[in-house]
N, C-alpha and C positions, 0 to 999 in steps of 0.2 A: 492508588486504586485498590478497592476492597474486593478480594477474590474469595472470601469465605463462602459465599453462596454457590460457588462452583465446586466445592470439595466433594459433596455427595454425588452429583452427576459425573464428575471426573472419575471418582472411585468406581462407580458402576460401569461406565464406559470402558475404563481400563480393564476391568474384570471380563467384560463381554468380549473385547478384542483379544485379550489373552486366552480366553476359552476357545474362541474360534481358531486362532493360529495354533494353539496347543493341540487341537484335534487333528490339524493337518500334520504337525510334526510327529505326534504319537502314532499316527497311522502308518508311518514309514518304519515300523518295527523298532521302535525306540527301546533303549535299555533302561530308561527311567520311567517311573510311574507317571500317569497323566497328571496327577495332582502336583507333582514336583515341577513338571514342565510348565504347567499353567502358572504356578507361582513365579517361576523364573522369568517367563516371557512377560507376564503382567508387570513385574517389578522393573524389568529393563525398559519396557515401554513407558511406564510412568516416570522413571528417572530421566529418560531421554527428553521427555516433554518438559518436566519441571526444571531441568538443567539447561534447557534450550540447546540440546545437542543435535547436530545434524543427523545423528543416527535415527532420530524420530522420522526423518524423511524415508529412510530405508524401511522402517516398520510400516509406515503409511502406504508405501507403494507395494510392499509384499501383501498387505491386507487388501488393497484395491485390486491387484491382479488376481489374487485368489478368489475374491468375490466374483470378478468377471468370468473366471474359469468355471466356477460353480454355476453361474447363470447360464453359461454356454452349454455345460453338461445337462442342465435341467431342460433347456430348449431341445437339445438333441434327443433327450429321452422320449419325446413325443413322436420320434421317427425311428423306431427300433430296427427297421430294415436297412437303414443307412450304416455303412461301415466307418463313417467318420468318427464315431465314438472311440474306436480302437486307435485311430490315427491321433486324435486329440490326447488320449492318455499316454501315448508314446512320446508326444511332444512335451507333455507335462514333466515326465522324467523325474519323479520324486520332488518336484518343485524347484529343481536347480535352475532352469531357465528363468523362472519368475524371480528368483533371488538375484541372478546376474543382471536382468533388465532393471530391477529396482536399484541395484548398485550403480548402474550407468546413470539413472536419473539422479542419484545422490551426487555423483561426481560432477555431472553437468550443472546441477543446482549450485554446488559449492563454487564452481568457476564462474558461472553466469552472473551471480549477484555482485561480483567484483568487476564486471565489465560494464562500465557506464557508457551510455550512448548519448549523443545530442539529438534530440527530436525537435525538428523545426516545423512550424506552422506559418502559413501566410493567410491572414484574415483580412477580409474587405468589409468595410462598414459604410453606411450612408451618412455623409456629413458634407456640409457646404465648404468647409475649410479643408484645403489640401493637407494631408497628414502622412507622415511616415514615422511610425512610433514602434520602438523595439522593447520587448519585455523579456527578461530572463526569469526563470522560475524553477525552484525545487520544492518538493513536498516529501514527507515521509522518509526523512533521513534516518530517524531512529538512532541517533548518535550513540555509539557504544556497541552496536551489534557487530561492527567491524572496527578495526584500529581507529580510534577517535582522531588522533593527530593526523594520520595519513589521510583519512576521510576528509577532514576539514581543509587540509593543505590542497588536496586535489580539487575539492569543490570550489575553493576560492580561485585557484589557478584557471579552472575551466570557465568560471563565471567572468573573470576578467578578460578572457579571450573573446567574449561575445560582443562587447562594446554596446551595451544596452542603455536605454533611457532610465528604466527602473528595474530593480530586481526584487522578486517576491519570494519570501520564505512562507510557503502556504500550508503550514501546520505539520505537527508531529516531527518537528526537528529533533525534539527530545522524546523520551517516553519514560515509563516508570522505572526503567533499569539504568537510565543515565545518571551518573554521579554528579555531585556538585562541582568537583574538579573538572569534569568534562564539560559541564555547562559554562564554567568560567572561561575555559579555553575557547569554547564556541563563540561567546560574545565578542571576544577580542579578534578571533580569526575572521568571523563573518563580517565584521565592521570594515575589513580590508577590501571587500568587494567594491569595484569602481563602477559608478553609474553617473548619469547626468543629473538625475532628479531624486535619487535616494533609494534606500533599501527599506522594504516594508515587511513586517511580520504579522501573520494571521495564525491564531492558535488552531490546534487540532484536537481530536478527542483524547489523545494520549498526553498532550502538554497544555492542558487548560491553564490559563494565565493565573499566576499569583502576583501580588503587588511587588514582591521582591524580584520576580522574573521580569516583570514589565519595566521596573526601574533599571535593571541591568541592561536590557536591550536598548532602552532609550539613552542611557548613559554612554553607550557605545554607538550612538548615532544611527540606530536602527529603529524606525518609527513603528509603533505598535498600533494596529487598527483593530480595535475590539468594539465592533458596531460603530464604526466611524467612517466619515466621508472626507476625502481630500480631493482637491482639483489639481491635476498635474499640468504645469506649464500652460494653464488656461486652455488646454486642449481636451482633457479627459476628466470625467468623474471616476474616481477609484473608491469603491466601497469594500471595506474589509469587515467580515462578520465574525462574531463570536461563534464558537463551534456549537452544533446542534445538541451536543451532549449536555450543554448547560441547562437545557430545558428539563432534563431528568434529574439534575442535582440541585434544583431550586435556585438557579441563577438565570432567570429567563432572559433570553436575548431579545433585542428589539425586533419588531415586525419590519420586514423588508420595505413595506410601503412607507414607514416612518423615515427610513434611511433614504429612500428615493426622493422624499420631499425635501431633503437637504441638498440635493444635487442641482447643478445648472441644467435645466431642461434643453438647452440649446447645444449641449455637448454630449458625445457618446459616453456610455457608462460601462465600466468594467466592474464586475462583481467577483470578489474572491471569497469563496466559501469552502472550507476544507472538505466537507462531505458533499457529494454531488446530489443535492436534494432540491426540492421546490422549484424545479426547472419551469414548469408550466406557469407558476406564479411569477417567476422572474421574467418570463416572456411577456406575460400580461402587463407587467409594470414597465416594460420598455427597456429592459437590460439588453445591451448589445452583445456582451461576451461574459460568460461565467467561466471561471477557472477553479478547478478543484483537484483533489488528490484522493487519499484515503483508501481506495480500493486495491492498490498495489497491482492492478491487473491480475488479481487472484493470487499472485506470488507462487502458489503451489498448484500445478496442473492437476486436475482439469477445472479448478475454480474460476479460471479466467473466462470460461464460457458463460458464467452466471453473474458477472459483475461489470459495472460500467467502466469503459476505458476509451480514450481517444476523442475524436472529433464528432460533433453532432450539430446539425442545424435544423431549425424549424422557423420558417418565415424569416424575420430579421434577427431572431435570437440564435446565438451560437454558443457552444459549450465545448471545453476541452477538459478531459480528466487525465491527469498524469498517473503513470504507474509507480512513481516515486523514485527517489534517489537511492534508497536502501531497501530494507525489509524489516519486518517485525518478528521477534521471537527467535527463529532459527537462522543460521548464517547460510541460507540457501534460497535460491529462486529458480524454480523449474517452469514458471509461466511468465512470459513477457520479458522485458529488459528493464534494468535500472536506468533511469534517464534524467537528464536536465533538459528543460524546455527553452527554446528561443522562439518567440512569437512576434512576427512582423505584421503590423496593422497599417493598412493603407485604405484609400478611398475606393469605392466601387467604380 
């Protein structure tokens, strides 16, 4: 992935954040000049982001809570008769409470990302044939963010306890930081997941398929669905899409209507698309269930309030967006839970 176009914006944002926080620090009768504090804070913040250190979480929450504090002070300034301003400044206490609260968020995020939950859904669809179909799924593992071997061992162990018909690897199993050695380990470990009808991989925006990767998955009996349709046990149409990012890098993915034309119209249809997009189009084309990931349920609070997550239904169309099994970038999650999905599908 090419990040060169991010250098100038990143540099300017880092300086702006450093300037804002330095003003706060210097205001507390600092022994150092403002310029020195600005340089040190900007440098530490930039390094924490670039090195994917969890200290970046501390910086971000210190920034967020200072901004909220300043907004509150600004609102109170319109009511000079209120004594709450004095009370607010006493609570602020040189920013120490803000630092401690931010530190608590950091500790929680560090622990929370390692606590994987099983999220179960029961989905009903209209079909003449009686069905009871079980799907296991993970997305957004981002292998390498935590201990790769331990992550894979626990993932396979949990998956094998589900007793599912198929297991879906729904994108971003790897990312740009995953090493070749970690990938080789993953191919072998993931192939140990036990199912009745197979393991299927769908790419994400961070692990767009290369021919070498595709061959490695399929060599280890993991079927790759890159704009492909398979029929599972003569009961289900399963569509796996290329990731939407392909359209921006000159590798156009097929129109969903073209893929629908390859399905059996008498069977229910599951669509797996890493990014939760084109839902109205999928509903219009008769998709029964769309499975996605990508959003991480925000990963960092309060982003979870602005991104898709969980179950959604409109008419006969249903959608599930997973928060993902791991996280991207920093080894912390302060929004939502890391999860594996078990989806049981039966008749209405």
